[in-house]
ZABA-794569 format. One record per residue (C-alpha): residue in three letters; x, y, z. Coordinates in steps of 0.1 Angstrom, whole numbers, plus 2048, in hexadecimal, padded with zeros to 3 digits. Layout:
! ZABA-794569
ALAXYZ/...
***
This chain:
! ZABA-794569
MET6AD3CC5CC/GLY6B93E75B7/ASN6A83F9595/THR6BD3EB57C/SER6BB3C2574/SER6DF3C157A/MET6DC3C859B/LEU6C33AB5A1/THR6D43905B0/GLN6CB36B5AF/TYR6C236A5D0/ASP6AC3845CC/ILE69C3725AE/GLU6993545C2/GLU68C3655E0/VAL6713735C8/GLN66B3545B7/GLN6623445DC/HIS64B3625E4/CYS63835D5C4/ASN6353375CB/TYR64A3315AD/THR62F33B592/PHE64D34D57F/THR66B34256C/GLN68D35257B/GLN68F363558/GLU66B36F55B/ILE66F38157C/VAL69039256B/SER67A39E551/LEU65E3A656A/TYR67D3BA57E/GLU6843CB55D/ARG6613D6556/PHE65D3E257D/CYS67C3F8578/GLN66E40D55A/LEU64C40F56C/ASP65F41758A/ARG66443B57B/ASN67245259A/SER68B4305A3/SER67642E5C5/GLY6754055C7/PHE65140E5C7/ILE63640F5AC/THR61A4295AC/ALA5F84295A0/ASP603441589/GLU61E43257B/PHE60941357A/LEU5F0428561/SER60B42D54D/LEU60940E53B/PRO5F040E520/GLU5E03EE527/PHE5DE3F3546/ALA5CD417546/VAL5B240652C/ASN5AB3EB545/PRO5853ED550/LEU5913E4573/SER5B03F9575/LEU5A4410592/ARG59B3EE5A6/LEU5BE3E159E/LEU5CD4045AA/ARG5C13FD5CB/LEU5D33D95CA/LEU5F13EA5BA/ASP5FE40A5C7/GLY61A40F5DD/LEU6293EA5D2/ASN6513DE5D4/PHE65E3C75B9/LYS6543A95D2/GLU6313B65D5/PHE6303BC5AE/VAL63B39A5A1/ALA61F38B5BF/PHE6073A25B2/LEU60A39258D/SER60E36E59B/ALA5EB369599/PHE5EC36D571/SER60A35656C/PRO5FD33555A/ARG60E323579/ALA5F8334595/THR5E031E5A5/LEU5BD3215A1/GLN5BA32B5C6/HIS5D13455C1/LYS5BF3575A4/ILE5A03565B4/GLU5AB3675D4/PHE5B837F5BE/ILE5963825B0/PHE5863855D2/LYS59E3A45DB/VAL5933B35BA/TYR5703B15C4/ASP5753B55EC/THR57A3DF5E8/ASP5753E4609/CYS5903C9617/ASN5753BF632/GLY577398622/LYS553399616/VAL5473A25F4/SER5223AB5EF/PHE5063AB5D0/ASN5123D05CF/ASP53A3CB5CC/MET52F3AF5B1/LEU51A3C75A3/ASP5373E55A1/VAL5523CD58F/LEU5353C3577/ARG52D3E6572/ASP5533F3569/LEU5533D3554/THR5363D8544/GLY5343FE53D/GLN51740D52A/PHE5113ED518/ILE4F73E052D/SER4DD3F0542/GLU4E13ED568/HIS4C03DA56A/GLN4D23C0553/ARG4F23C1569/GLU4DC3BA583/GLN4C839E578/VAL4E538A567/LEU4F638D587/ALA4DA38059B/HIS4D2362584/VAL4FA35B58A/LEU4F635C5AE/GLU4D73495AD/GLU4E432A598/ALA5033285AE/GLY4EC3255CC/TYR4EB34A5DB/LYS4D83655DF/LYS4DB38B5DA/ASP4E0391600/SER4FA37A601/LEU51B38560F/PHE5383725FE/VAL55C36660D/LEU5733575FC/ALA56B336603/ASP54C33E5F0/PHE56434B5D1/MET57132C5D3/LYS5533165D1/ILE54532D5B1/LEU56532B5A0/GLY5743115AB/ASN56A2FC58E/SER56A315574/GLY58830F560/LEU593334569/LYS5B0341555/MET5C036355C/GLU5E136454D/VAL5F537D53C/GLU61B379528/VAL637384538/PRO65038D51D/VAL66F37D523/ASP68C38750A/
***
């Protein structure tokens, strides 16, 4: 795939659409490709962490450092697959799998109380104390039938978030 939208063929668009389970329309994929090319400042075909940080909305996201771990070095197809979790057409399972990856920082397939506490810390900053964070998280886990020393796998996240009505959507600008 080239570096301008005119080099994105119909075959490329359909291949990317299939790769991301049709969570984006063909027009949205073309728009995403244009955005990808803008971000890929050195035209390498990959987006670096620094290039992602050039997006103001990304740079101010409290989870940006965690997301960078998932983003660094993505080609266009991987970029669209990453963004597909935010599509209104993505399944709840896809969204939960994405969230699990954000929490599973060491990629061992398990999330601990401290992993969750780290994310909560990133999200809340100085707005609540460490003690309050621990209490809130312990209470939420207890309500879901888990203990502080539990190790969570993807199936646990599915159980906890599966009936939550979770919404993770971003608008894909289409000209």
